[in-house]
N, C-alpha and C positions, 0 to 999 in steps of 0.2 A: 608272509616273509617281510620283515622290516629291514630297511637299509640302514647302514651305519650313519651317524650324524654328519660325517665328513664326506659322504657320498656326493659327488658332483651333481649339480642340478641339471645341467644340459644333457640331453640324450646322446648316446654314442653316435648316432647318425649325423647329428649336427656338429660334433666335435672331431670325429674320426679317431686317428691313432692317439692323439693327445689324451683322450679319455682314460687310457690304460697305460700311459707312459710314466716311468719313474721320474723323468726330468720335467714333466709338465705340472703346473698347478693352476687351479682356477682362482682368478682374482675378481672380487666383486667390484662393480662400478661404484665409485665414491658417492654418487647421488642416486643409487638404486638402478633398477633396470637391468639390462643384459650384462652378464659377466664376461670377462676376457680370459684367455688361456695364455699363460706365460711359459716360455720354453727356457728351462734351466741350462740347456746346452749353449745358449747365447752367451752366458757368463764366461765360458772358456773358449768359445769359437764363434766369432762374429759372423761366420757364414750362415748361421742359423738365424731365423727371424725371432726377435724377442717376443713378439705377439703375432704368431703365424695366422695366415688367412685360413679360416675353417670352412669345411672339414679338411683335415690333413689326411691324405690317403697314402702318401709315401714319404718316408723320412729315414735318412741314413743314421740318425741318432736315436731311433726308437728303441726303448728297452722296456719290456713288459713289467708292470708293477707287481711285485711279490704280494703286496697287500690285496690287490685285486684277485690274484690267483688263489690266495688263501680263503678269501671270502666266498668265491665261487665253489671252492673245494668243500667248505663247510656246508654250504647250501646243498650241494649234491650228496654229501654224506648224510645229511638229514633226510633227504628224499629216499635214499637207500634204506635207512632205518625204518621209515614209515612203511615202505613196501614189504620189508621182511616181517612186520607186525601183522600184515593182512593175511 
């Protein structure tokens, strides 16, 4: 199974909810090294941290990414196809 090129580099455990949130995006450090996660909710509500401390385990603005769900669904569909061929 290969991951899409936009797949975030950091593991889910290190990032928490941001990893699958529609409002979050990974921002590469300008000089290389560790990347940061930016919260898009901060743009409209300054109550959210622009760059939250990771891992985020609870967030009132969390909205699961549809892209993530579609990718997982396609992977699972592929697994079902292979099982039916056996």
